[in-house]
KOLGULUM-383212 format. One line per field, with one value per residue: residue in one letter; chain; x, y, z of N, C-alpha, C, CB in turn. Coordinates in steps of 0.1 Angstrom, whole numbers. Each point is the difference from the previous one (the first is absolute). Glycine has a CB too. Layout:
! KOLGULUM-383212
code <- [A/...]
unit <- [A/...]
n_xx <- [X/...]
n_yy <- [Y/...]
n_zz <- [Z/...]
ca_xx <- [X/...]
ca_yy <- [Y/...]
ca_zz <- [Z/...]
c_xx <- [X/...]
c_yy <- [Y/...]
c_zz <- [Z/...]
cb_xx <- [X/...]
cb_yy <- [Y/...]
cb_zz <- [Z/...]
***
This chain:
! KOLGULUM-383212
code <- [M/T/E/P/E/R/T/D/D/R/K/W/R/K/L/F/T/F/I/L/P/N/E/Q/E/M/T/R/E/E/V/Q/A/E/L/R/H/L/G/I/D/T/R/P/G/L/A/R/V/Q/Q/A/L/A/R/S/A/K/S/R/Q/A/R/A/D/L/E/A/A/K/A/E/R/P/S/L/L/A/R/I/A/N/K/S/A/S/L/G/A/L/T/K/D/K/L/R/D/M/I/E/K/E/F/S/G/Q/P/K/Q/Q/A/A/F/F/R/K/L/E/S/T/S/S/E/E/D/L/K/S/L/L/D/D/M/A/K/L/D/A/L/D/E/D/P/G/D/V/G/R]
unit <- [A/A/A/A/A/A/A/A/A/A/A/A/A/A/A/A/A/A/A/A/A/A/A/A/A/A/A/A/A/A/A/A/A/A/A/A/A/A/A/A/A/A/A/A/A/A/A/A/A/A/A/A/A/A/A/A/A/A/A/A/A/A/A/A/A/A/A/A/A/A/A/A/A/A/A/A/A/A/A/A/A/A/A/A/A/A/A/A/A/A/A/A/A/A/A/A/A/A/A/A/A/A/A/A/A/A/A/A/A/A/A/A/A/A/A/A/A/A/A/A/A/A/A/A/A/A/A/A/A/A/A/A/A/A/A/A/A/A/A/A/A/A/A/A/A/A/A/A]
n_xx <- [-43/-8/-31/1/-11/38/0/-15/-19/23/2/-13/8/27/-8/-12/16/20/-9/-3/18/3/-22/11/26/-17/12/-33/22/-9/-32/5/22/-20/-21/19/2/-31/-1/0/-1/5/-16/-31/3/8/-31/-26/13/-17/-22/-10/14/-18/-18/6/-12/-34/-14/10/-10/-21/2/8/-11/-22/7/-2/-32/-20/15/-11/-30/-8/10/-14/-24/6/13/-25/-28/14/-5/-33/-3/17/-26/-31/-15/30/-30/18/13/24/13/11/11/14/13/14/12/15/17/13/23/-23/-2/0/-18/-15/-15/-14/-25/-11/-3/-24/-8/-10/-5/-20/-32/1/2/9/19/11/16/29/22/-3/12/12/1/2/31/17/8/20/26/6/-2/28/-6/-5/-41/5/-15/-12]
n_yy <- [402/-27/18/11/0/15/6/27/-2/4/-27/-8/31/-14/-21/19/10/-22/-13/24/8/26/-9/33/-14/-11/23/2/-27/-15/-7/-23/-20/-11/-9/-22/-14/-1/-15/29/-8/34/-14/-3/23/25/-9/9/32/5/-9/28/18/-15/4/24/7/-9/11/28/-10/-10/35/22/-12/4/38/-2/-12/25/27/-17/-1/33/-1/-18/7/29/-15/-22/28/20/-28/-2/35/2/-21/14/-24/-17/-7/-27/33/14/-27/1/24/-3/-20/9/20/-23/-22/18/-22/-27/-31/-10/25/-8/-26/8/25/-17/-27/22/11/-41/-9/41/-32/24/23/-26/-2/36/1/-24/8/34/-20/-13/31/13/-28/15/24/-5/-19/28/14/-1/-15/36/0/-9/34/16]
n_zz <- [2524/33/-11/-42/32/4/-29/12/-28/3/-17/-33/-8/-4/-16/-20/-10/-13/-25/-19/-17/31/-22/0/-31/-32/-12/-9/0/29/-7/-31/25/12/-21/-9/41/2/-39/-11/-34/17/-31/21/18/-29/-10/27/-8/-32/4/24/-21/-15/25/12/-37/-5/32/-3/-36/7/17/-16/-16/22/-6/-34/-1/26/-16/-27/21/-11/-27/-14/10/-13/-29/11/5/-29/-21/10/-5/-31/-5/10/2/-18/-18/-1/-15/21/10/-30/3/26/-11/-17/16/23/-19/-30/21/10/-32/34/0/-33/17/24/-16/-30/20/21/-13/-5/31/-4/10/21/-2/21/-20/-4/30/-4/-22/6/26/-27/-17/31/-2/-31/7/27/-11/-22/28/-3/31/-6/-4/32/3/-41]
ca_xx <- [-17/-5/-15/-6/-11/7/16/-3/-2/16/7/-2/2/16/5/-7/12/10/-3/-7/6/-9/-6/0/15/7/0/-6/3/1/-9/-5/8/-4/-13/1/2/-11/-11/-17/-4/-6/-5/-12/-6/2/-5/-14/-1/-2/-9/-10/1/-12/-13/-2/6/-11/-11/-1/-7/-16/-7/1/-11/-15/-7/3/-7/-11/-3/-1/-15/-10/4/-6/-16/-7/-2/-4/-15/0/1/-15/-12/6/-5/-17/-9/11/-7/8/5/8/9/10/8/9/9/8/8/10/7/7/17/-1/-12/-7/-9/-8/-6/-4/-13/-10/-5/-9/-15/-9/-8/-10/-11/-9/8/13/12/2/3/5/11/8/12/15/10/3/11/11/0/3/14/13/7/13/3/3/-14/-10/-9/-1]
ca_yy <- [3/-13/-1/15/11/11/14/14/3/9/-7/-8/12/-4/-13/5/11/-8/-9/4/11/12/2/16/3/-11/5/-6/-7/-7/-2/-11/-11/-3/-6/-15/-12/-7/-6/9/4/11/4/-1/7/14/1/2/13/6/-3/7/17/3/3/16/11/0/4/19/5/-4/5/13/1/-5/15/7/-6/5/16/5/-5/12/6/-10/-3/11/4/-11/8/12/-4/-8/8/9/-6/4/-13/-2/-11/-11/3/10/-6/-4/10/3/-11/2/13/1/-7/-8/-5/-11/-9/-8/5/7/-13/-7/7/-3/-13/5/10/-5/-14/13/2/10/15/-7/-7/12/11/-10/3/10/2/-5/8/15/-6/0/15/5/-4/3/15/0/-3/12/8/-7/8/14]
ca_zz <- [-9/1/4/-8/8/8/-5/-2/-14/-2/0/-11/-10/-1/-13/-11/-4/-1/-8/-12/-15/-2/-12/2/-1/-14/-15/-10/-4/11/8/-9/8/12/-3/-12/10/8/-8/-1/-20/3/-14/-1/9/-9/-12/5/7/-15/-7/9/-6/-20/3/10/-11/-10/2/3/-11/-6/5/-9/-13/4/6/-11/-11/5/-3/-16/-1/-1/-12/-10/-2/-4/-17/-7/-1/-8/-15/-3/-3/-12/-13/-3/-6/-15/-5/-2/-10/6/6/-11/-3/11/-4/-12/1/13/1/-16/2/13/-5/12/12/-12/0/14/4/-8/1/5/-4/-3/7/11/-5/9/0/7/-6/-4/9/1/-6/4/10/2/-7/9/15/-9/-6/16/5/-13/0/5/15/10/-1/10/13/-5]
c_xx <- [-7/-20/0/-9/12/9/-7/1/12/9/2/0/16/5/-7/6/18/1/-5/7/-8/-4/-4/19/3/-3/-11/4/-3/-14/-6/12/-7/-12/2/8/-12/-10/-8/4/-5/-8/-13/-1/4/-13/-18/-3/-4/-8/-12/2/-7/-11/-7/3/-13/-12/-2/0/-12/-8/-1/-4/-14/-4/-1/-9/-15/2/-1/-17/-11/2/-6/-11/-9/3/-7/-17/-4/1/-16/-9/1/-11/-17/-6/8/-8/12/11/13/8/12/8/11/10/10/10/10/12/8/18/-3/-14/-5/-6/-12/-10/-8/-12/-13/-5/-14/-13/-7/-8/-7/-17/-9/3/6/15/9/5/12/13/6/11/12/9/5/15/15/9/8/11/13/4/14/-2/2/-12/-9/0/0/-15]
c_yy <- [-16/-2/12/5/10/7/9/0/4/-10/-13/8/-1/-13/0/9/-6/-10/8/9/10/4/15/2/-8/11/-6/-16/-16/-7/-15/-14/-10/-7/-14/-13/-4/-1/9/8/9/4/-3/10/19/1/-1/18/15/1/11/12/0/0/13/11/0/1/14/6/-1/12/15/2/-2/17/6/-3/5/17/4/-3/14/4/-7/-4/11/4/-12/8/17/-5/-6/15/9/-7/-2/-14/0/-12/-10/9/13/-5/-5/8/5/-9/0/12/-3/-10/-3/1/-10/-13/-12/8/3/-13/-4/12/0/-14/2/5/-12/-11/13/-5/6/13/-5/-7/14/6/-8/-1/13/1/-7/10/14/-7/0/13/6/-9/6/9/0/2/15/10/-3/13/17/1]
c_zz <- [1/0/-12/9/13/-6/-5/-14/-9/-7/-16/-10/-5/-8/-12/-10/-5/-17/-15/-6/9/-15/-6/-8/-15/-10/-8/-5/10/8/-12/4/9/-4/-10/13/6/-13/-5/-15/5/-13/5/9/-8/-12/6/3/-14/-7/8/-5/-13/5/9/-16/-8/8/3/-14/-5/9/-4/-10/-1/5/-12/-6/8/-2/-11/1/-2/-11/-14/-1/-4/-14/-5/4/-8/-15/-3/-2/-12/-13/1/-4/-15/-2/-7/-12/3/6/-9/-4/11/-1/-9/-1/13/-1/-15/8/12/-5/10/6/-9/4/11/2/-10/3/12/-1/-9/10/10/-7/8/1/10/-5/-7/12/5/-11/-3/13/-6/-8/9/11/-8/-2/12/3/-13/7/8/18/4/-4/13/11/-7/-8]
cb_xx <- [9/27/-6/1/-27/-3/22/9/-21/0/-6/-11/-20/1/3/-16/-15/-4/-7/-19/2/10/-6/-23/7/-8/24/-3/15/20/-5/-12/16/12/-11/9/21/3/0/-8/-7/18/19/-5/4/31/24/1/23/12/11/-1/25/8/4/16/28/13/-2/17/17/0/3/13/17/4/12/21/18/-3/10/28/6/-1/22/16/2/-1/23/22/-1/11/31/1/-5/31/26/3/-29/29/-23/-20/-25/-14/-18/-13/-20/-16/-15/-20/-20/-20/-16/-20/17/8/10/14/17/20/18/26/17/9/28/15/12/12/19/24/5/-3/-13/-21/-15/-18/-24/-24/-8/-21/-14/-7/-12/-35/-19/-15/-24/-24/-12/-6/-24/12/13/30/0/6/11/28]
cb_yy <- [21/-3/-9/-6/-21/-11/-13/11/5/16/9/-17/17/11/-15/-2/16/2/-17/-4/-13/8/-23/5/1/-30/3/25/21/16/31/21/17/17/26/18/8/11/-17/8/-19/7/-6/-23/-23/-2/-13/-29/-13/-3/-29/-12/5/-14/-23/-7/-4/-13/-22/3/-2/-32/-18/1/-8/-32/5/2/-24/-21/5/-9/-25/7/6/-6/-16/7/14/-27/-15/16/-7/-28/0/5/-13/26/4/9/15/-25/-10/13/-5/-13/4/8/-9/-9/17/7/-6/13/24/24/6/-15/11/16/-6/-13/16/17/-13/0/31/8/-29/31/-17/-16/21/-3/-27/1/12/-9/-17/9/1/-26/-11/15/-21/-15/2/8/-27/-4/11/10/-27/-2/-1/-30/-18/3]
cb_zz <- [-25/17/30/-25/-1/18/-9/22/8/23/28/10/13/23/16/14/20/30/22/6/-31/21/7/31/30/4/1/-4/-15/1/16/-24/-1/13/1/-31/4/28/12/32/-18/17/-18/-7/24/3/-16/12/23/0/-10/20/10/-21/-5/33/-2/-17/6/24/-2/-5/14/7/-9/11/24/0/-11/18/14/-15/18/21/15/1/17/23/-5/3/26/20/0/17/25/10/-3/-8/14/2/-3/7/-11/-1/17/-6/-14/14/7/-10/-12/16/21/-30/-6/23/-24/3/20/-23/-13/12/13/-16/-7/4/-3/-21/1/2/-11/12/-9/11/-5/-17/7/10/-7/-11/20/2/-23/2/17/-11/-15/8/14/-24/0/-26/0/0/-25/-2/26/-5]
***
């Protein structure tokens, strides 16, 4: 084996088979001992693989959540439109009564709507307030009602 170019590949394979252990027949402990002996630390690589798997799982979950939201959106918009249409044209006094009734027991939401009601000065502002109330009401409805 003086000239590597002239040596047959079979001889090289036999030499490496004799010198190097057969990884397929090694136990897990033997592989870990060999890696430690060679100074190879697999923990950083394993941590990166685990992080990539976690990111992949989060990404799949985010896509599933987005698809569910897309599927729910038409029925939510329909409920909001129905609510807005059923309210019709209201005066500030009727809206004030409605806020007191709809949001009783919810002082923070009630206060926010009263503040917005007091700052309304046009028909457009009132419509915006109605839309906000309809959206909040639609979001508070039971998710099991979606599409009904």
